C-alpha positions in Angstrom: 274.2 -35.1 40.1 274.8 -37.8 42.6 274.4 -41.3 41.2 271.3 -43.1 42.5 272.0 -45.7 45.2 271.9 -49.3 43.8 269.1 -51.5 45.1 270.1 -53.3 48.2 272.9 -50.8 49.0 272.5 -49.4 52.6 272.3 -45.7 53.0 275.4 -44.2 54.5 275.1 -43.4 58.3 276.6 -40.2 59.5 277.7 -40.5 63.1 276.6 -37.8 65.4 279.2 -36.9 68.0 278.2 -37.5 71.6 277.6 -34.3 73.7 280.5 -33.3 75.8 280.1 -34.1 79.6 279.1 -31.1 81.7 282.0 -29.5 83.4 282.3 -30.1 87.1 281.6 -27.0 89.3 285.0 -25.2 89.9 283.9 -22.6 92.3 282.1 -22.7 95.7 281.0 -20.6 98.6 281.0 -22.0 102.1 279.3 -20.7 105.2 280.9 -22.2 108.4 280.4 -22.0 112.1 282.7 -23.2 114.8 283.6 -23.4 118.5 287.2 -22.9 119.5 288.6 -24.2 122.8 291.5 -22.1 124.1 294.6 -24.2 124.8 296.7 -21.4 126.4 296.1 -18.5 128.8 295.5 -15.2 127.1 297.6 -13.3 129.6 299.0 -13.2 133.1 299.3 -10.6 135.8 301.2 -10.3 139.0 298.0 -10.7 141.1 296.2 -13.2 139.0 295.7 -14.4 135.4 293.4 -13.9 132.5 292.0 -17.3 131.9 291.6 -19.1 128.6 288.9 -17.6 126.4 286.8 -20.0 124.3 285.2 -18.4 121.3 282.3 -19.0 118.9 282.8 -17.9 115.3 281.4 -17.8 111.8 283.2 -17.6 108.5 282.6 -17.1 104.8 285.0 -19.0 102.4 285.4 -18.7 98.7 286.8 -21.8 97.0 288.3 -22.1 93.5 289.3 -25.6 92.3 292.2 -25.5 89.8 292.5 -29.3 89.6 290.3 -32.3 90.5 291.7 -32.5 94.1 293.3 -29.1 94.6 291.7 -25.7 95.4 292.7 -22.3 96.6 290.5 -20.7 99.3 289.9 -17.2 100.7 288.3 -17.0 104.1 286.9 -14.1 106.2 286.0 -15.0 109.7 284.9 -13.4 113.0 284.8 -14.9 116.5 284.1 -13.8 120.0 284.1 -15.0 123.6 284.2 -13.9 127.2 285.5 -15.1 130.5 285.3 -14.1 134.2 288.7 -13.1 135.5 289.2 -14.2 139.0 291.7 -12.1 141.0 292.8 -11.6 144.6 291.7 -8.0 144.7 288.9 -7.6 142.1 286.6 -9.5 139.9 286.1 -8.4 136.2 285.1 -9.8 132.9 287.1 -10.0 129.8 285.8 -10.1 126.2 287.8 -11.3 123.2 286.8 -10.6 119.6 288.8 -11.6 116.5 288.5 -10.9 112.8 290.6 -12.8 110.3 291.4 -12.5 106.6 293.2 -15.6 105.3 293.9 -17.0 101.8 294.8 -20.7 101.8 295.0 -24.1 100.0 292.9 -27.3 100.3 293.4 -30.9 99.2 290.4 -33.2 98.8 290.4 -36.9 98.5 287.1 -38.8 97.5 286.5 -41.9 99.6 283.0 -42.8 98.3 280.4 -41.8 95.8 279.3 -38.8 97.9 281.9 -38.6 100.7 285.4 -37.1 100.7 288.0 -36.1 103.2 290.0 -32.9 103.0 292.9 -31.1 104.6 293.7 -27.4 104.3 295.7 -24.5 105.7 294.9 -20.8 105.7 297.3 -17.9 106.8 296.9 -14.2 106.8 296.0 -11.2 109.1 294.2 -11.3 112.4 292.8 -8.4 114.5 292.3 -9.3 118.1 290.3 -6.9 120.3 290.4 -7.3 124.1 287.8 -5.5 126.3 288.0 -5.7 130.1 285.2 -4.5 132.2 286.2 -3.9 135.8 283.4 -2.6 138.0 282.2 0.5 136.2 285.4 1.0 134.2 286.1 -0.3 130.7 289.5 -0.9 129.1 290.1 -1.7 125.4 293.0 -2.7 123.3 293.1 -3.8 119.7 296.1 -5.1 117.7 296.9 -6.8 114.4 299.1 -9.8 113.8 299.8 -12.9 111.7 297.5 -15.9 112.1 297.2 -19.4 110.7 294.7 -22.2 110.7 295.0 -25.8 109.8 292.1 -28.2 109.4 291.2 -31.7 108.5 287.6 -33.0 108.0 285.0 -34.8 106.0 282.3 -33.6 103.6 279.2 -35.2 102.2 277.5 -34.2 98.9 273.8 -33.6 99.2 273.3 -32.9 95.5 275.7 -32.0 92.7 275.7 -28.3 93.8 275.6 -28.5 97.6 277.4 -30.3 100.4 277.8 -30.3 104.2 281.1 -30.6 106.1 282.7 -31.0 109.5 286.3 -30.4 110.5 288.8 -30.3 113.3 290.8 -27.0 113.4 294.0 -25.9 115.1 294.6 -22.1 114.9 296.9 -19.5 116.4 298.2 -16.0 116.0 301.0 -13.6 116.9 298.7 -10.8 118.1 300.0 -9.2 121.3 297.5 -7.1 123.3 298.7 -5.2 126.4 296.7 -3.3 129.1 296.6 -2.9 132.8 299.9 -4.6 133.1 298.5 -7.7 131.4 300.4 -8.9 128.4 298.2 -11.1 126.3 300.0 -14.2 125.0 299.5 -15.6 121.6 296.4 -17.7 122.1 296.1 -21.2 120.5 292.8 -22.8 119.8 291.6 -26.3 119.2 288.2 -26.2 117.5 285.5 -27.8 115.5 284.0 -26.2 112.3 280.9 -27.3 110.4 278.7 -25.8 107.7 277.4 -25.9 104.2 278.9 -25.3 100.7 277.2 -24.2 97.5 279.0 -25.0 94.2 278.5 -23.2 90.9 
């Protein structure tokens, strides 16, 4: 039997360990939308030229943070645009649609309690579909190639599990479409992208 405590002797205090801090969310899903300004002609022809085609796009990005400032990403995106093709002999309209599948890397640097800046790069496969409508005739060509996107931007935390972001993008690809004597050059885009991210 334990000896009784002597009068005036304080009872021993058993320290209770503090609860471990909650782990920071390491995964996120982003829904983004952007507008891309073409910086180079899509193609040229002996009698005219296919002008730059600006595109509007959306994307879904999965993000996994493997360190406090570092993350790997996987992005699936789609974009489309159209442009009137002026020519000496006819007038037609060209439609451009792209689908991209790109893994990537992102670095994030906090600059405030809820604000951070980030830079990232994605590279992978791009499918570019060109549709030309000339009078009552339609022409189509689709091709795959390599594509890459670099971006730099800022994000703001709305709550521990959600944030908004805005970024500048520079993207390009090696896709080479050809039809009607037009040889589509590798188009380069300057663009803006914004959206919302959900962490879990």
